[in-house]
N, C-alpha and C positions, 0 to 999 in steps of 0.2 A: 325507506321509501318515503317518498315527500307527499307523493298522495297516490291513493288508493279507493277506489269507490267497487261496494261489489252490490248491482242487483237494486244500487239507489234508483229510486223513481223522488217526481216533485211535482205532488198535485197544489195546485192552485184551491182559493177559501173557493171558487167557485164551481170548482168541479171539473176543471179542465185539466190536464196532464200535461205539465210544460218537460219533464223529464219523464223518461221508459226508459227503466230497466238498465243503467248504465252501468257499465264496467271497464273500468281504468286503471293504471300504473303508470307511473310518472316519477322518474327516479331521480336521486336529489341534480341537479345540474341539467340537466334537460332542458332542450329549448323546443316548446311547442307550441303551437299557431292552429286556433281554431275558425272553421272557417262557415261559413252555410249561409240561406235564403234566410231571409228577415221570419221571427218567429219561432226559430228553429230551435231557439231557448239558447244560444250563446249567453247572452247577458247575465241571467236564473245560473247557466253554471260554475258563473262568476265567484255570485254569490254565492254561492250554496258553498265553493270555495271558503272562503275567507267567511265562513262563518256570518253570512246576514241573515241566512235560513236554516234549517233544520232538515235533513228528510222524510220527508212524508213512508220513507221504507227504504230496509237495503242499510250500508254500514258506506260508514267513510270514516277511512283512519289519512288525521292529518299529521305530519314533521311526526309522524310515530306517535300519532297517539290517538284519541275517541276525544274528540270537541266538544262531544254531548257528553261524557260521562264526568267531567271537569266541572267546579264549581266555576263560578261568575267570573274573581277572580283569576285564576289560576287562566280560564278563557282570555281572559284579560292579555294575560301577559302570551299566551299563545299568538293570539294578534297583532301583536306586536313587533312579533317577528317575523309579517308577512307583509310584504308593500304592496298595492294598491295607484292602483292608476285608472285613472278616469277618463270617459270619454268631457268632460265637462268637470275637473278642476272641482273637489267646494272649496274656492279662496275667496275668503272674504275681500270686497272690491277694494276697499281701504287700507286692504292689509298690505305692507311692502315687501316686495321679492324677498328679502334677505332672511324677514321672519318667516314665511311661506314656507322658503325649503328649510331652517332651522326646526319647522313643526315636526320634520319626518324622524326627530329622533323624540319627539316628547313620552312617549308612553318607554321608553327604556332610560328613561331621565328622573332624581326625586322630582319631588313637588315642589320643592321651592326651585331648582335650577329653570324647569319647565316653568315657573309664571316669570323666571328676569328674564328668561330668554326671550317671554314674550315684550321685554318691555326695555331692554337692553341684549341685543343682538350678541352673545359673547363668542359664535367660531364664525367671525366671518370672513374670514382665511375661507373654511369647509365649506361653508355655502359659494362662495365664489367657486372655490376649485366645481366643485359641482353642475355652477350654472357653467363655466367656461366649458363642459364637456359637451353643451348642447348650445355653444356656440351666445350666450347671455350672462357673459359675466358682463356686461355693459350697462347689464337693467338690475342687478342689484339693488338696490336703493329707490329704485320706482315703483309706484303704487303696479296693481293686482287691478285694479281701473284702467290704467293706460295700453294695456298691454291686449296685443291682436289675441284672437281663440287657440290657433297655433303658437302664436308666444304660450299665454297661460299652458298650455297642455305640453309643450317642456322646461316650465314651474314646476308643474306636476311630476313626471318623469327626477326630474333635478331634486327633487323632496328624496321621492322613493329611493336614488342612488345615493342622496345620503344618509338614508334610513339605515341604508347596508342592509336587508332582511334574505334571509335565508329560503323567501320566496314573494315568487314577485304577479302578480295577479294583474293583468290591465286589458280593459276593454276599449276596445278600438283606438287606441293612446293617440294615432297618426289620421283624425277622422275632418282637424280643421287643418289638417297642413295639406300643403301643393306638394305634385307628385313627388320630385326633388327635395324636398328639404321632408317629406314622409321616410322615400326611403333613403337619409342621408341619417334619419334619427332613429328609424331600428337598427340604423347599423349601427350609430353608438352606443344604444340597449342590449345589442345580443352579444356585443365586444365585450361591453363593465360584464353581460350576466358570465361570459362565457368566465373571464378574465376574475373572478372571485369565488366563481365555483356555486351562482344563484341561479334556483329553477328561474323561468320566466315558462309564461301559461298565456299569450294572447289571445282574442276574438283582434280576427280584422275584416274588414268586407273587400277588402283589394285582393284579389285571389292574385295575382302577384308577389306581392310584397311578401304573402306569407310563405310563396316557393322561394323567392329569392332569397328569408333571409331564418327561415326555421327549418332542421333538419328534421322535423316529423311534424307530421298536418293528421289533427283530427276533423271527420266530417261530419255537424251535425244535422238532420233535417228531421221536422218533426218529434224532439227531443232520444231520438235514439243516434246512437254512431249508426254511420253509416260506411264509412272507412278509415283505418287507423294506421301511416302508415307512412316510411322516410318519402319528404317532398323529392324525391329523386324519383318517386316508383310511381307515383301521381300522370294518370293520363288522361288524354278528353272525354273518352265514357267515363272516367269514375267522375269527374267534375258534371259533366251533361246529368248523372244521374241525382247529383245533388242542387242542381241551380235547375231542374226543369221545373219546365214554364216559368222561367225567369231569364231577365235581357240584365248583365253585371257590362256595360260596353267601357265602366272605366276598370272592371277586372281581369279586363282583354277575355272575356268568354261571352259572348252571344249567343241567345240561345233559342231560338221560335217557341212559340205557342205549343202545345203535343207535337212537339219533335223526339221529347224524350221523356222516358219513364222514372219514379223512382227503384231502382234492383237492391234485394239485399246483395249488396257486396261482402265479400268475404275479406277477413283480417288480413292485412297485410302481413 
């Protein structure tokens, strides 16, 4: 099992519960979208799965191991097997795109090769190939601060594809793209994950993109799983309960305040 959470809670330092009693299993190669209103806990869940946070309670198994039972060095090796796609990729502005993409494998190479690659790109062909999948091959030697927000997000995706991880965690990976480009980019990411057998878990604001590209959808509200089922089984009632009192025009869902209330939906 790639991911297994049993009774997981995450409590912030101020005592606020970000995640409550999460029970999830995600098998190798699954592609899963997480949706829900702002503040539902989507980013917190991804940080937890990336071992950026330690669960306040419950059990987490990640790639068949308990990350918090490992030594610091062993946990670093585990993290090298996970690809992270950020809403705003942490790319140094003066760094060249080729170097940013090749940095995807720094944690899996020797220190000497990693340092050399920062000075002189050793696998320009591999970087160009990864960028080409996102229609950015012509940006290989440009600086990151010369790119738009959407282009930077695609560079971040290309870096993770070059990394070739076992698990990809993506936090709003297409938020800076227009709808057409976002749809195309998620299609590329899903096809590559399926082709390589990579487990993909992505949080998305746009409901229609989650339904179009991911076979399984998890709905989070107030830190709890409201539903977890095939995207083909989701109906307006489930989405209305998830986004009660919210308006998501770009997510093809408009719910007037007070017209729907959260309910405890059964697991699909």
